[in-house]
N, C-alpha and C positions, 0 to 999 in steps of 0.2 A: 365418182361411180366408188373409187376405190375403198371410202368410206362405208358405204352401202355393204359392199362386199365382206369388207372386215367385220362388222356388227353382226351380219347376219351369220360368218363361221363363228365369230365369238360366241352369239345365241345358241347356234346349234350346237355346239360343245357343251356351254354350258347345261343344255337340257340333257345330253345321252348322260354328262356327269351325275346329274342329280338323279336321272331315272335309274340309271345303275346303282346309284346308292341306296336308294328308295326298295329297288326290286332285292338285294342282298339282305337289308334290312327287314323286308317282308319274309325271306325264306329262313331268315335267324329266328323270326319269332313262330314259326309253325310248331306244331303240340311234338311232330317227330323230331325237330332238331333242338327243342327245349329239352324233351326226354334223353336226348344223346348227350347235349351239354351237361346235363344233371349227372349222369353216367360217367362222363370223363372226370367231373369236379370229384365225384363220390370215391372213385380208383384213384385219382390223384391224392384225396384226404388220406386214403386207405394207405399208400404209400407213404405220405410222410409219417402216420402214425407208426406203421410199422418201422421207419427209420429211426423214430424217436425212441421206440421202446427197445429198439437194439443198441443206442447210445446208453441208454440208462443202465440196460443189463451190463455193458461192457464197461462202464464208469463204476456201477456198483461191484463188479467184481475185482476190479483195479483197485477201489477203494478198500475191500474185503482183504486183499491179501495185503496192502501196507499196514492195517491194523493187524493182520496175523503177523506179518515180520515184528511190528512195535511189539506186539505181546509175546513171541517167541513160539509161536502155536505153527507157524512151518518150517520151524528148525528141526533136523533130521535128529534122531537120538544120538547119534556119533558127534553131537557140535560140541564147543569145546563149554560152550554156556549153559548154565543149569536150566532145565525146562520147569515151566508150571508142575506143580504134583498133581495127578490126576483126582479128579472130584470123587468125594466120598458120598456112597449110595447106602441109608440107612434103611433097613428092610423092617417094614409092620408086621406084628406077628399077635397073632390075636390069641388070648388066652382061653383055651378050650377046657383047661381042666381045673377052673376055679371053682372052688367049694361054696363059694358063698351065693346064696339064693338071691333073685332080684326081690327087693322089695315090693309087698303089696298093697295096695289101698283098701282100705275098710270100705266095703260096698256101701254101707249108708253113709259114711261121712263123704264119700266120692259124690254120690246121688244129693246129698245135701249143698255140696258147694256148686255142683253143675247145674241145678234145677232151681237154679236163683229167680225169683221176680224180677224181671227188668220194669216193669211196668208203673214203677212208682214215682 
């Protein structure tokens, strides 16, 4: 009699456990639940992407500071070591007072050159 009670209880417990598992899985696969899971994953991915961008920006600023120190760009003007000279800028000035006239092409020579017969 004890065996029958044991196996009956074990079977009932296994049935309740299996039914609970199946019901949970069915609830997870409903369209609303899938949409909520996708939204949560998207928000999570957005946070990871934002963290990555912030890390890149921080490391970029850090590296820029290192390079500026190495090149002496971040030094104050009163520093003991000599700073790099300022960059030269060249101004381009158009000569509007030129007395030369532009070359003119003879009209007949121009037409003779551009109206060639390409069908040979």
